[in-house]
N, C-alpha and C positions, 0 to 999 in steps of 0.2 A: 444464446447467449451464455456462456461458462466464464466465471471470472474467479480470480482469487484474489482476495483482499490481504493483503500483507501489514499485519500490526507492528509498526516499526518503532515502538515505546516498552519501555521495559520499566518505566518508573513506577513506585505505588502511587495509587489515587489519581491513575491518569486518564485524561478524559478523551482525548485520543481515539482510545480504544470503543467509546461510547457514540463515538462519531462515525467510527468502522462497522460498526456493528450494527448500527442504524443502517448504514447504505446495504450493508449485506442481508439485512431481514428484508428491507425494499425489495432488492434487485429478487431474491427468493417468493415475494408476493407477488411478484409480475409475471412468474411462469418461468422464470432463468434459474440458472443454477449457480448458487456463488458458495463459496465457505473462504474459512479463514484460517489463516496461516500466523499466529500468535508469536513473534518473537519471544514475548515473556515466559514462554510455556515451553521453550524450546531449548537445546543445549548448544550451541554453534559456539565451537573455540574462535580465539583468532585465527584467521585465514595463513597458512603458511605455503603450500600450495596447492594451485590447481587441480593437478594429476597426483594418484595416491598409488602405491605400491602396496603389498600386500603385507610390508610392515607398517606402514600408514596409511590406513584404511579411510575414504570417505566416510565422514560423520555420517551418522545415522539421518539425522534432521536436515542433513543437506541433499542426502538422495532422496528423501522427501521431496523437501522445497523443487527439485530438480524437476522429477516426476510430474508435482504439480504443475509447475510452469511450462512444461511443453504440453499438459493435456488441456488447459486452458485458452480461452479465447482473447484473454484481457487480464493484464497484471494490473489491480488498482493498490497501490502504493498509501498507506496513510503513516504521516509523519508528523510529529509537533514539529515548530523551529526550536532549536537547540544554540543561543550563541549565534545566530544570524544563518545557520545550516540544518542539517538532519541528525538526528543520533548517531552516534560512532556505531553502535550496536548492527543499526540497519545496514549503513554504509559497507559493513564486513560481511552480513549477511549477504547482501548483493552481489559483495565482489568474487561470492566463492562461483558463482554461473557466470557463461558466457554463451555458449552457443544456443541454449535456451531461449535467451531471449533476442535472438536474432531475428527481425522482421514482426517483433511479438506487438501489440498495441500496447499503452498504460494508460492509466489514468493516475489522478493523485485525488487526496485528501489531505490538505495541510491546517495546521491548526496552530492558535495563539492564544495567549491570554490576554492578547493586548489587541489591538483595531486594524493589524495588516491580514490576518490568518493565515500565517507562514510564507506569505511572499517570496520571502528569501529561501526558505527552506525548496518552495518549488521551484524557484529556479537552478536550483543546486540538482533538484532529481531530473528535472529535462535534460541538464545534460549530462547528467548520470544516462539515463535513457539512451541519448543520443549515440554515448560513448559505447555503448552496450552493443547498438545497431538496432533499438527499439524505435517505437515510434511513439513518440509524447503525443499524449490528447487532451481530452478536457480535464477541469480541477475544480475542485469546491473547496474553497477556502472559510474555514470557520474562524471567525475574529470573537475575541470574547468567549470564547468556550466554557468556562465557568460559568456563564451565563446561560447557555443553550442549555446544558445536562445538567441532573441532580439525580443520584443514586443512581445513573444509567441509561435516565429516561429522560426523552426530549421535552423539555420545559417551555421552548420555544416554538409552538406550533406553525407559526411561518415559515420556518424555518426548513419545516417539510416540503415545502414547495421548491427549494434550491436544490433539495435533494432527490427530487422526481425529475429536476430539470438535467442534474448532474448527469442521471441515470440515461435519460434518453440523447445525452449529449455523446456517453459511451457508447450507447446501442449505434448512434450514427458513427462514429470511430472506428467500431469493428468491423461494420458493414462496408465501409469505405475501403477497408485494406482488406477484406476478402476477396 
């Protein structure tokens, strides 16, 4: 299994990145290959056109994202819930690509500071995935994320079982679609 984990938050002191990094690390520990595409470390301008010319070349980080999405077995999107939806920076980055997502399995990590684990963001991500002709899959909702991680480390060890279950469900999702 080869996965790409897109971290869809660029805020300072974000905890969604902690959850994404934990999943990425656990996937790699299990002998699979997973890597992170962190939007905070990328320069992705507001979408103008999907088609580019010599005068308006494709942004390099979008070229990189396109290649990574094409090479992966599954895209895992990690997103906090912002105002009952997903961060605009994530939607902008997802919109740059289209054919790369067709028939691609997706999985989701959604987070919230409250008790609902980003469920509204998850609903939007599933709708977006369907519009991109991808296949929505398993999700890992992280409620009260500030209580789960401290300084990037998981403090709620019981949560590790949920991460393992999420990875198993992602493996099943990918194998069903192959």
